[in-house]
N, C-alpha and C positions, 0 to 999 in steps of 0.2 A: 584226609588221611589221618588215621588215629595215631596216637603216640604209643610207646612200647607198653606202658602199664596196661592199657586196654587191649593191646593187640594180641597178646597170646598167653593163654593158659596152656602152654605147650608142655606136655609132660613127656612127650617122646620126640619124634623126629621132625614134626612139621608144624605148620600153621603159618600162613602168610596170607597175602591177599591181593585181591583185584585181579581176577582171571580175565583177561579179555579173551574169551574163547568162542568167538563166532567162527563158523567154519567156512573157509573158502577152499574149494577142492582143487585149486590149482596152485595156490601159493599162500603162505602165511602173511598176515597183515599187522603192521605195527603203526599205531597212531601216537599222538602226543597230547597230554593234558595241558591246556592253556589256563594256568592259574594266574590271578592278577593281584595277589596280596603283596604288592611292592610299590614303593614310591619312586623307583628309578628304572622302570621297565620301558622297553621300546614301545612305540605307538602301535596301535592295532594294524595300521597299514604296513608298517615295517615287519610286524610279526607275521602277517599273511604272506608277505614277500619271502620270509624265511621258510615258511611251510612249503611254498611253491618251489623255491630254489633247491630245497633239500628233498624234494619229492615225498613230503609227508602228506599222505592222502586222507588221514583221519584225524579228527580233533575231538577232545572232550572239553566241554565248557561247563563250568559248575553252576552257572545261573544265566538267565537271559541277559545279554549285554548288547543293547541295540547297535553300538558302533561295530562290534565284532560280527553280529548277524548281518548287518548291511555289507560289511566287507567280504563276507563269505559268499555272497550272491555270485552265481555263475562260475565259481571256482572248481566245482566238482568235488570239493573236500567233504567227506562224509562226517556228519556231526552227531555226537552224543551230547544232548542238552540236558542240564540238570534243573530240577525244581528246588528252590531254596527251602531249607528246613522250616523257616518261619512262616511259610505259606501252606504247610501241610494241613493245619487245622481247617482253614477256610476251604481249601480244595476238597477236603474230606466231607465237610458239613454242608457244602453248597455246590450242587451241580452247575449252577449258573457261574460260579467263580471259576470252575474248571473250563467251562465253555469260553469264558472271557480270556482265560490264560492261554488257551489254544489259539483263539482268534488273534490275540495280541502278539504272541511269541512264536507262533508257527505259521498260521495262514497269512500273516502280514509279510512273510518272507518267502514268496512262492519260488524263488530261484535259489534257495538254499537247500542242499541235499541233507535233510534230516534222516538219521538212521535210528536213533534211540532217544527216548525221554526217560531220564533217570529221576524217579520221584523219591527224593531223599537219598542221602549218601551215608552209609554206615550208621544207620539209626540203631541205637542201643535198645534192645527189646525191653529193658527195664526203665527206659526213659518215659517221660510224660507224652512224648510225640509218637511212641510206637503204635498205639491203637489207631492212629490216623493214617498210617502208611497205606494199608490195603484199600480203605475207602477212597483215598486220594488217587491211588493208581487206577481204581475202577472208574472214578469220575473223569479222569483225564483220558482214559481209554475210550469211554463212551463218547467224549467230545471229539476224539480223533476218528472214531467210527462214524459219527454223524457227518464229519467233514470228508468222509470217503478216503481216508489216508492210512488205514490199517495195514495195507499191503506194503507200504513204504516205511512206516514208522512203528517201532515196537515200544511199548510202554512197560517199564519195569522199575526196579529199585536196586541199589548196590548194597552188598552186605560185606561184613568183615568175616574172615575165616575163624575168628575166635568164637563164633557161634557153634563150632564143632566141639563135641565132648571128647571124641577120639579121632585121631588122624593118622595113626601108625599101627600097623601097616596101612597104606592108602586104601586098600580094598575093604578095610574095617571102618572107614570113616562114618561117623554118625553125629547128628546134631544133638546138642544138649537137650535133655527132657524139658528143662525150664524155658527153652525158646520155641518149643514145638507149637505153642499157641500162636506164635507170631509168624514163624516161617512156613508152617504147613499150609495155611490158607493162601499165602502169597504164591507158593509153588503150585497149588491147585489152580489158582486163577491164571497163572502163566501157562500152565498146561492147557487150560480151556481156551486161551486166546492165542495159543501157539507162539508164545513169546519167551525170550531167554532171560534167565536170572543173571544179573550183573554181579561180578565178584572181584574184589580187590585182592591181588596175590602178591605178597611181599616175602620172598625168601630172606631178604635182609632182616626183617623183624624176627623171623624164626631163628636165624643164626644169632642175632643179638640176645635173644632170650635163652639160648642153649648152646653156647659156643663150645662147651666141653664134649657135647655129643655130636653136633653137626660140624662137618668139615667145611672150612671156608671155601675151598674150591668147589665143593658140591653146591653150596649156596650161590656161588658166583656163576654157576652153570658151565663150569669148565669141562672140556672134553676129558674122558677117561677118569672121571672123578665120581662115578656112580656107586650106588650101594644096592645090595639085595634086601628087599623089604617084603616080608611075607612070601618069600620064594620068587619074587618078581624083581627083575633088574630095573632100577631107576637111574637113568643117565644124569638127572639133575633134580634139584629140590622143587623147581617150578612144576615139573610134571607130577611130582609126588603130591604137592599141595592140591593141584588141579584134580587129580584122581581121587583124593580124599573127599573133596567137595562133591565130586561126581557120585561116589559111593554113598555119601550121606543123602543126596537127593534121591538116589535110587531106593534107599531104605525108607525114606519118609513117606513115600506114596506107594501103594501096592501097584505092582505091574507098570511102574514108570521105567522105561528102558534106561534112560540116562540123560545126563547133562547135555550131551551133544546131539541128541536125536532130532529135535525140531530144526536145528540149524542145518543138519545134513539134508533133511527133506526140503528145507527152504531153498537151499542152493540148487537143488534139483528141480525146483518148481512145484514141489508138493507140500505136504504138511502132515506130520505124524500126530500132532495134538499133544505132544509131550514137552515139558519144559526143557530148555537148554541152558547153557551158561556162557556168558560173555565176560571176559576179563576186562575190568574197567580201569585198573591202575596197577602199575608195578614200577620198581625203580630201585636205585641205590644212591645214597648221598655221597658227595665228594668231600665233605667236611663234617665233623661231628662234635660231640660233647653234649652234655645235658644242660639244664638251665644254669648259666653262670660257670660252666665247666669249660676247660680247654678241650681241644679235639682229642677224642678217645679217652679222656679222663673218666674213670668210673666204669669203664667197659673192659671186661676181661676176655681175652681170646684164648683159644687153645694154644698150647706150646708150639711156637714156630709159625703161627698164623700172621703175626705182625699187626699193624694198625688196621682197623676196620674201615674207617671213613677216609678214603683217599680218592683222588681223581683217577688214579689207575684202576682201583676196584670198580668205580662207577663206569669207567670206559669198558672194562672187561665184561661186567654184567650186561650192559646194554648191547654191546656187540654180540655177545653170546645169545642174548635174547633174539636178535635178528636171525640167528642160525636155527635155534630150536623151534621157532614157530612154524618152520617149514614141514615139520613132522608131527605126527600125533603122539599122544601119551601111550603108555602100555595098555591102558584100558580101551583106548580108541586109536589104534595104530593107523598111520597113513592119512590122518585127517589134520591138515594144517590149521593153525590157530590164529586168532586175532587178539591183539592186546594193545594197551595204551601205556606209554612211558610217562611216569610222573617225574619231572614236569618240564615244560618248555624252558623256564627260567628259574634261577634262584630267587626266592621271594622273601625280601628282607623284613616284611611285616607279618610273616606267618608266625603265629604263637607256638609255644611249646619248646622242647629241647632244641639246641642249636642245629642238630642235623636236619630238622624240619625245614630249615631255610636254605638247604644246599642240595636239593635234588635236581636242580636244573641241568639241562644238557647244553644250554646257551648261557653266556654271561649277560648281565643287564645291558651291555653295550651291543649285543647282537652277535658277538663273536662266539664260535663254538668252543666249549670248554675242553673238548677232546674230539678226536676223529670218530665219526659215527655215520655210517652210510645206510640210508634208507633205500630199500629195494623196491 
């Protein structure tokens, strides 16, 4: 997860990230990201017990972690597995490295329900790693295809929403011209392989960057807090961010119907050949402050909004998330969403501002931070 400085050049109403937007046509799906940047976290076995006890049926794991992969066997939990950024060069330059990665981290665990492989997380198009993302995706995909697993496992990458130049109104969403060289061929490849784009969606960061324009209730996904944007009513900021990315994807390729198309066909057993989008991260921190700052120091809210980083706000956001995934966005009404809450635990070794260490829905002792019911 990126920090605020990177996360939004928001000039208007939106920009956030990590859409988990895969489509299940019967009910929305909410998983949880299992980050491990802490020295006081519960064991893998206890963590898996919490997933089962709380009916959490999907997990995002940021890198192959053998103890977790072994513990996931025969649980039925659907896994989004990440490729470490420091492996991108080798995987891009050497098909044998990709084959070995798949053999070691996928095929060695036949009883784990793999759903996605995320090749890189929020790679900056201006970074030295950016040119390696697409070739690494291609080589991992080919290794998965050789193993006969493309029907079960989708190979993609996760992006930040600050790749958008314009996000308001959502139907005018468009990617920055400076990132087209990076994002266009990725989307073309995902279209050709009938795979979804992974997007991190954070209304929290959108609000943090523009609290004078964005209402806190709208960012917290509260009922009856919607706005009219471009003549369309948006119930909440998550939908608006998601639709802005959808519109940008539609524009970047000629005649690509939209973000959701491939998943819609996939759930019906077909395949439209067009890229879709899956939200890979979202959440709200329960405590804040920048580097060396006290909670909420240096952050200005609109008059009457009160503190941003509170347990109550985190509880409200994530419980509302459970509600809104049941319905589609204005651009895709009636199509439930899939998303992943960041994160399972507060991670005390996570770098960056203080809020980065307080996204957890469980305390390090395994107790829930607040009431949250997974359906």
